N, C-alpha and C positions, 0 to 999 in steps of 0.2 A: 632286355639285355640279361644275359646269363653271367652274373658275377661269380668269381671263384670263391672258394671257401674262405680264403684269407680276407677278401673284401667284405664278405658277409660278417666274418668275425669282428673286423674293425668297426663296422656299423653297429653290431650288437653291443660291443663294449662302449661305444659312444652313447648309444641310447639307453642302455641299462645300467651302466656304471659311471655315468657322468664323466666320461673320458673325453679328452681333447687330443687329437692327433694334429700334428703340423706337417708341412710339406715333407715328402720323403727326402732322405739324404741322397748323395751323388750315386750311391749304389742301388737306390730304389727301396731301401729298407724303410718300413713305417717308423715314425718317431712319436712316441707317447709323451706328451707335455704335462698332462694332468689326469689323475685317476682317483675317483672317490674324494675329490677335494684336495688330494695331495699333489703338489706341483713338483715337476722335475726340471731342473735347469743345470746342465743341458738335458734335453728330452732323452728318455730311454729308447734305445735302438731295439727294434724287433729284429733280432739278428738271425733271420731265417727267411726263406722265400716260399712261394706258393707250393712248389713241389715237396719241400721238406715238411710244410704244414700239413698237406694232404696225407703224406705217408704217416705222420704222427697221429692224425685223426683216425686213420684205419687201425693203427696199433693200439691207441687208447680205446677205441671202440670195441676191439676184440676183448680187451681186458675188462671192460665195463658193461658188457652185454646184459648181465643180470640186473643192472639198475634200470634199464629201459629196453626190455626184451622185444618190444614191438617196433622199435626204431632200427633203421639201417645202421650198419657199423659206423660210417662216417658221421652220422648225426649224433650218435651216442658220444663219439669222440669230440664233437663240436661242443656239446654241453659240458663235458669234462674239462675241456680247455678253458672254458669260462671260469670254472671253479679253480683250476690250477693257476690261472693268472691272478685271481684274487688272493689265493692262499700264498703264492710265492711273493707277491709284492707286499702283502701284509706282514709276512714273516721276516722280511729283511729290512733292517734299518738303513738310514742313509750312510754313505751315498750309494745310489743305485746307478748302474751304467747301461745295462742291457737286459733284454728278455731273450732267452734262447730255448731250444728244445733239447731235452735230455731224457732218455728212456720213455719217449712218447708223452712227456709232460712239459709244460711250460715252466721255466725256472727263471728267477730274477737274481741278478748279482750286481 
């Protein structure tokens, strides 16, 4: 099965960052209930879809090519998105409501 980048990202966050996602909301958005031991009630809404995420991966990948010059653009962006998620959640105190894409980066608010 060929999963999309967003599904891969969710799995990587679950496996690498001790994250817990719960059932998607009525609009299909992923809901993050726990991240690095930090619990969110209500869960954080990943307020973007696969198409928006892939576009941001390419944009971030273009800007970060020097970090991993041997990787394809979307894979560079994928790695950067993992960092952006960590940095944005870590930088914002409670309450957090959502994670969104801005300037090809993940942001939390």
